[in-house]
N, C-alpha and C positions, 0 to 999 in steps of 0.2 A: 587381624593381620590384614591387609588388603593383596589379595593376589595380584601377582605381577602385569595378567595380561590387562586385570580390569583397571590399574593404575596406567599402563599403557593408552588405553583405550582413550581413559579420560583426558588422559594429557595430550594425546591424539585430537580429542573435540574440541577442547578450549585454542587448543593450537590454531586451528582449522577455523574457529570461529572470531579468534586475535586476528588471525590474516587478511577475512573478510573484512572487520571491523576496519582494520590500518590501511586495507587497500582503496577504501573510501575514503576516507577520513585525509590520508594523505593529497588525493587533490580536492579538499574539501571547497577549495573558492568554485571551483565546477559542479562536484558534487551537491552540495548544501549552501552555499552563497548565491549560487544560478538560479535556483528553481525559487528561493528567498523572491530574488529579485522580480520575477516573473508574476510568483503570486500579487505581488506590492503591486507591480504594473497594471494588472488584473481589476484590482481594488479601485486603485485610484480611475481608471480609465471607466469602470462599468459604472463604481459605487459614484463618479461625479454625476455621469448620464443618468442615470436610473434612480437617484436619490429621492426625486421630489415626484418622480412618477409611478414606480411600483412601490404597493405595498402588501407584505405578507400575513405576518401575524402583527394584531391590534400593540400599541405600548413598542413595537421594535422595531427601528428605523431598518431601512434595508443595507444599507454597508452593515449594520450588526450581523444580520442575516446572512450576506454575503462571506464573512471572517470564516465559518466555522466548515462551511463549503469549503474554500479557498485552502484551509486547511487539512481538511481530509484529502483532497484530490492532489494535492503537493507529496501528502503522505502514501496515498495510494498508488502514485506513478513513480516515486524512487523507491520505495521497497519493493518491486516490478524489475525497476530500471539495476537496482544491486546484485540480483541473483541472476538476472538474464545475462547482464553483462557480463558478469564473471564469467559465468558458463561457457557462453560463447568463445569469450577469448583464451581461454584455457584449453578448449578444443581447438580452434585455431592454430594456438602457439603449440600444441604440443605439449604443454606441460600438466595435462588432465589425469595423465596415466599415473603423476608421482602422487595426486592426490586418492584416485582410485588402491592406489598400492597400499596403503595405509593401513594399519588393522583398526578399519572404523566399518562398525555396520553401517547401514544403509541409514537406519534412523540416525544416528548420529552426523553423517555427511549430510541427512536433509534436516536436521535439526540446527546446526551451525551454520549454514546457507541461508537457513532462514530468519533467523534468534540476530543474525547480521543486517538482512534487510530490514527487518524491525528496528534494531537502533538507528538505522540510516534514516527509514520512513519517518521514527517519531523524532528523531533533530532534525530534519527538514521541517514536519511540523512546526515542532516549537519553534522554530527560526522565523515560520512565517505568522508566526501567532504572534509574536514578542513584535515584529515587525508593523504588525499591522492594527492591533491592537491600540493602539495612540490615536485610531481615526476616529473613534466614539465608543463609548460604552460597554462592557462588555460584563455578561452577570454571569456565575457559574451555579446555576441551582442545582445539577446531580453531579455533581465530579464522576463519581465512582462509574457515571454510565459514558461519561468520559473517555475514561480511561478505557474501560471494557472495549468500548468499541475501537478507540483505536489501537490495541493492542491484536483485535483479533485481525481486523481491516489489514493491517502490517500482513499478518500472519498466512491471511489469504495472497493478498498480491506477491509476498515473496514465495511465496508456492506456484502461484501460477509463472514468475518469472523463473522459477527451475526448470519446471516445465518446457515453458517457451524457448528458453536456453539450450534443454536437452534435444527439443524438437527441431530447430533451426540449427541447418549443417553452415550460414554461412551470416554477416552481419544483415543482407537484402531481406533474410526470411524474417528475422527475429525482427526487424522494422518492420516490414508487413503484420506480424504478430501483431505489434504495439499499435500502430496505426489505424489496423480496420479491426482492431478488436479492444483492446485496455484504452486507450485514447475516445474512441468515439462512446462507450461504456459509460468512463469518467465525466465527459461533458456534459451526458445526457441523464446524470442522475440526481437533479436537481442541485448542482453547486449555484448558477445561479440565479433562480426560479423553483417555486411550489408545485410541483405535479398538480393541483389542485387550479392553478392557471391555465389548464390547458383541456384541450376537446377530450370531450369522454375517451375516444379512440385511441387517445394519446395516452391517458392515465392508463389506461391498460393495459399498454407495451409497456410503461414505464415498470409496471411492476412487474414482470418477467427480466427487469437487468438489477441484479444483486447487488451493485454496486448504488442504487438507491437507497437499499435498505441502510448501507454503511454511513451513507451524509445523514438521511433521516433521523435516524440513533443519534449520532452524534451529535447533528444538531440539537438535537431534543437536551440532552445532557447540561446546555448554557440554558435555554431558554426553558425548558419545559414545557413546549410546546416540538410538533409534530404532525406530518399527515399520516402517519399511524403510529400503531403501540410499536413504544422500544422494544416491547417483550417479543414481537412477533418478529421486528428488523433483528433481534438477536439472535434468535432460533436460525432465523434465514438464514444468516450468517456462518453461525456456527455448524448448522446442516454443509454449504458450502465449503468451510474448511474442510471437515471431514472427508468432503469427496476430490477437490484437488490437491488433498496429501496422501491420501488414497491413489489415484492416479501419479503421483509424483513417486512415492514409494517406489508404485511396480516398478515404473522405468527406472528406477536404480537399481532394482535386483534384478531385473532381468539383461541391464546393461545395454538398455534402446540407446543407439547411435552415439554410444561411448565406447564400447570395444570395436575396434576395427581392427 
């Protein structure tokens, strides 16, 4: 027989998770369709301009090389946006207190928000892939690598979104966090190029960008080729996930900028 407290907590976790998924799905034209259109425009512009001028891997066209990068970029940005926007909206409107008063542990609170962010990121990523895969032939050399990097990366950005949403006290601060950290790290992670085409100094700097490992490992799952070992990339992302998850959980446990 399940204890009443355990049942309540489990129900609360799924209720919060459902609320977060429903929150973005009710405005899916903005949260899903718009990012897909943006990625499609990137592909049409960069693919058309650089198709005959850029060669990254043998027997792989630049358009094919670009698609996994766009999929992962969209996945990352939307995973971050889901948790960060939800937290900051709840803080500003004052209804976050009702979530904090629920009989949920900090881990359940964290898990519900991050899992919902993962759902949004993967839905958007899948939408981008379905919209762009018609432009060229795409292979699936190692599907499990694709899934592993998609899940881990969306969890990382969902956790970062939680941190950003808790830290920010207004939308301007959250926008600064996204525009000066998330966006540059994503755009400079190898979405549109291989780091081997960069000067040596910029190649070295790229290795300090955790987003680079997400995109490089994800692309390996499609083509079986990458700039570095996918195992190393997986270890870097897993370590980064542990780090950001610990930070987010400590912020939740301490009530940092949540309890006023």
